[in-house]
N, C-alpha and C positions, 0 to 999 in steps of 0.2 A: 587441897584440891577444891575448886569452886564449881566446875562444870564437868559432867561425865556423860558420855553417850553410850547407850546400850544397843548393840546390833544383834539381832536374834534370828535363828532359823525359822522362817515363817511356816514351814510344813511340819514342824514338831511342836505339838501342843505344850509339852513340858518346857520347851525353850521360852515360849511366850509367858507361861506361868512364872518361870524363874525370873524373867526380865521384869515382870510386874513386882515380884518380891524385892528385887534389887532396887527398883524405883521407890517403893515404899520405905525401904531402909535408908536410902540416900536422902530422900526428902526429909525424913525424920531427923537426919543428921545435918540438915541445913545445906545440902549440896544441890545445885541446880542440875537437872537431868533431862535428857531427851531419849526417846525410844524410836527405833526404826528397824524395819526388816533389812537384813544384810543383803537381800536380793534387790533392794531399791537404792542403787549406788548414787545416783544423782541427788535423790532426796536426802540421803545421808550426808553427802558432800556439802549441801547447802546449810547444814547445821554444825559444821566443824569449827566455825569461828569461836575462839576462846575456849575450846574444849581441851581439858587437861588429860583425859584418859578415855579410851574406848574399852568397854567390856563386851567381849564377843561370846554370845551364848549359843552353843551348838557343838560342832566338832571342828576338825581341821578344815573342812570345806567352808564352814562359816568364817573361819579366820582368813582364808584366802580371799573371800569376798569382802571381808572387813578391810583387809590390806589394800585391795583395789579402791575402796572408798576413801581411805585415808591418804594414800600417796598422791602428791609429793609432800604432804604435811608430815611433820615428825612427831605426831601424837602417838604415844605408846599404846599398845594393845595388851590386854590381859584376857586370855581365853578361859572360858568355863566350859568344861567338857560334858556334853550329853551324847557324844558319839561313841564309836567303838574303840579307836586307838588313842587319838588325841596326842600325837607327837608334838604338836605346837601349842596345845592348851596348857594352862598352868594349874588350874584349880578343878577339883571335882565339884559336882553340883552341891555336895554336902559341905565342902570346905568354903564355898563362896562367901556366905555371910560371916563365917568365922574369921576368915583372913582379910576381908575387905577393910576393917578398921585399921589394920597395920598399913595397908596400901595408902589409905587416906591420910595416915600420919606421916607419910614420906618414907616409909621403910621399903625394902625391896631393892632390886638392881635392874639395870637396863641391859637387855640382850639384843644386840643389833645384828640384823641379818642382811646379807647381800641379796640383790635382785638382778635379774637379767633384763636387758632392753632388746626387743625384737622389732625390726623394721621390715614391713612387707613392702617391697618395691612398688613404685608407681606403675600403672598400666594405662592404656588408652582411655579406660573408663574411670579409673580411680587414682587419686593422688597417693603418695606414700603414706603409710599408716604406722604409728609407733605404739608399742604396747610395753608394759612392764610386768614382769612375772616374779613372784616370790618362790614358787615351786619349780615350774618347768615350762618350756616351750616345746611343743610336740608338732612335728610335721608327719602326717600319717595318711593312710588310705581313708577314703570316705565310706559311704554306705555299701559300696560294692566290695566283696571279699576277694580282692586281687592285690598282689604285691604292687608296690610303687617303686620307682627308681628315683633315688635322691642323690644328687652329686654334692659331695661335701668338700669344702675348702677351708683351710685354716690360715688365717692371716694372708689370704690371697693365693696360697699355694694349694694345688689340688691334693686331696687326701684319698678319697675313695668314692666309688659309686655304689651305694647300698641298694640291693634288691631285697626289700623287707616290707613289713607292715608299716614301718615308719622309723623315725629317728627322734630321740629325746635329747634336748639340751637342758640339764637340770642344775639348780643351785645346790649348795650344801643342805639347805632346808628341804629341798625336793628329793635329796638322795635317799630319804626313807619312804618315798612314795612310789609313783609309777616306775621311776628309775630303778628302785630296788627290785620290783617285780620283774623288770626286764633284765635282771642280772648284774646291775651296777653295784659299785661299792658304796659304803656309808661314809660320808665326810663329817668331820667335826662341825657342829652347826654354825659356828662363827667363821668358818673358812670362807674365803672369797673365791676359791677355786670353783670351777664348774665341771660338769660331766657331759660327755658326748657318747650316746649309747644307741646302737641300732636295736630295733624291735623285731624279734624273730627273723633274722636275716637268712636268705636262701642263697647258698653258694656264693657268698660275699663276706667281707670282713665282719667278724662277730665280736671283736674285742671292744671293751669300753675304754675311753680315754679320760684322764683327769687333766684339765686344762687350767693354766694360770689365769688370773683375773684380767690381764691385758689382752687376752686372746679374742680374736673376732672369728666367728664361725659363719660361713655362708652355705646355705642349703638351697639347691636349685631342683625343682620338682620336674620330673619327666614322666608324664602319664597320658594315657588315652581316655581316662575317665577322671572324675572329680576326686581330688584329695582334700585334706582338711588341715588347717592351722588351728591349734588349740593352745590357749594361754591359761595356765593354772586350771585347766580342766573345765572351765565354764565360759570362757570367751572363745567361740568357735566360728571360723570363717572358711568358706569354700576356696579351694585353690585349683587353678587350671594349669595345663602344661606350660612350663617355662617360668612359673612363679618363683621369685627369689626372695628368700628370707635371710636377713642378716641379724645375728645374735651376738651381743656383747655385754660386758658388765654395765649395769645401770648406774647412773649417778644417784638414784634413789635408794634408800634402805628402809627396812621395816624395823621398828623398835618394839620389843616386848618388855612389859614391866612384869618382873617375876619376884616371887617371895620365897620360893624354895631355894635351898643352897645351890650354888653354881656347880658343885661337883657331883650332882645326881644324874647327869645325862646318861652315862653308860649303864648305871644300874636300872634306871627307868626304861632305857632302850631294851635291855635284855628282858625285862618283865613284859614289855609290850610285844616284842617279837615272839615270846612264848605264849602270848594270848592272855596274860594276867592283866587284870584291871585294878 
């Protein structure tokens, strides 16, 4: 590898310290390196040319921002965990310098993850907007603590009108996040299926659906107050009555470069769900 980018969590001092340690190590090994806050997406995108690997230093939230910076490029990401759970991260902070030489030597394997594409329909004021999500697309209530009504259709056929705090459409990667907290199942991480899950529904359908990759979900918002569209938890837009969001399988994927054996997913999942680090 000739060029590596390091994206770090700017509000965690330990993340910046670790990023500098990685920089010193890589420079000493003749690798060109650039550092950037994972919160500065456009600045990071401007430095991607000829980059062979992204090291994401933080937690799962930092990886989600790193993925937004990388897509649609196919540059792999390796996560270094300074967070609490780290479902997507690969290395602990103590392992980072120990395992990095193996990654530089071409060891490891590629873990490719599906994404969702969400289109917010055009309005009189705005053209259509397209987003890509590694974890989830959430249509939910805004600041006012009142239920929203969301009409859901699958491949053009009406499914249900949810009276709920919101609706989650999640990838397999996102199935261990907000979706899990809302009662959804856990999908195998390389699955291309997606999940449709209502959030605390009131006197309406409460079941979660597992949907194949070719499925298109349409969500129409019916509110008297402002609702919210959230992409991976950090791209958030206000929604008004009648807003239409179409969610489908994205042509983009996120690639993780991993060094631990491929068969450790279920063991590590059990450890994380039990709160072990």
